[in-house]
C-alpha positions as CSV (number, residue, x, y, z in Angstrom):
1,M,101.8,115.0,88.7
2,P,101.0,118.7,89.9
3,S,102.4,119.9,93.0
4,P,101.3,120.7,95.3
5,D,98.5,118.1,96.3
6,N,96.0,120.6,97.0
7,E,96.3,122.1,93.5
8,L,94.2,119.4,92.7
9,P,90.4,118.9,93.0
10,L,88.9,116.9,95.6
11,V,86.8,115.2,93.1
12,L,88.9,114.0,89.8
13,I,87.1,113.5,86.1
14,E,88.8,112.1,83.4
15,T,91.1,114.8,82.0
16,D,92.1,115.5,85.6
17,L,93.2,111.5,86.1
18,A,94.6,111.6,82.7
19,K,96.5,115.0,83.8
20,V,97.9,113.1,86.8
21,L,98.5,110.0,85.0
22,R,100.5,112.0,82.4
23,C,98.1,109.9,80.0
24,S,95.5,110.5,77.0
25,V,91.6,110.6,78.4
26,R,91.4,107.7,76.0
27,N,94.1,105.6,77.8
28,V,92.3,106.3,81.3
29,Q,89.4,105.2,79.5
30,R,91.0,101.7,78.8
31,L,92.4,101.8,82.0
32,K,89.0,101.9,84.0
33,R,87.7,99.6,81.1
34,A,90.2,96.6,82.2
35,Q,89.3,98.2,85.8
36,S,92.9,98.6,86.3
37,L,91.8,102.0,88.5
38,P,90.6,102.3,92.0
39,A,86.7,102.8,91.9
40,Q,84.9,105.5,90.6
41,L,82.8,107.2,93.2
42,P,79.5,106.3,93.1
43,I,78.2,109.9,91.7
44,P,76.1,109.3,88.2
45,G,77.6,111.2,85.3
46,R,80.8,111.5,84.0
47,P,83.3,108.8,85.8
48,R,85.1,110.9,89.1
49,W,87.4,109.5,91.2
50,A,88.6,110.5,94.9
51,R,91.6,113.0,94.7
52,D,93.1,111.2,98.0
53,E,92.6,107.6,96.7
54,I,94.3,108.1,93.3
55,L,97.1,110.0,95.5
56,R,97.3,106.2,97.9
57,W,97.0,104.1,94.4
58,L,100.0,106.0,93.1
59,S,102.2,106.1,96.1
60,G,101.8,102.3,96.2
61,G,103.4,101.8,92.9
62,Q,100.6,101.2,91.2
63,G,99.9,103.2,87.7
64,R,103.1,103.0,86.7
65,G,103.4,102.2,82.6
66,R,105.8,99.5,81.4
67,R,109.5,101.0,80.9
């Protein structure tokens, strides 16, 4: 994940989220279909997520893959 957090945009698109999660965009799309990600922002067009919501989700132990 980029550091510090303020280097991330306030609103993340799939490519930004893939970088944060260190996975492919296709995997982000799979997670989205499986409803394994926080809720998207209600903005028409491309899927978008709030940076702070994603960071809270990650700090809560979510988003960890199998090891």
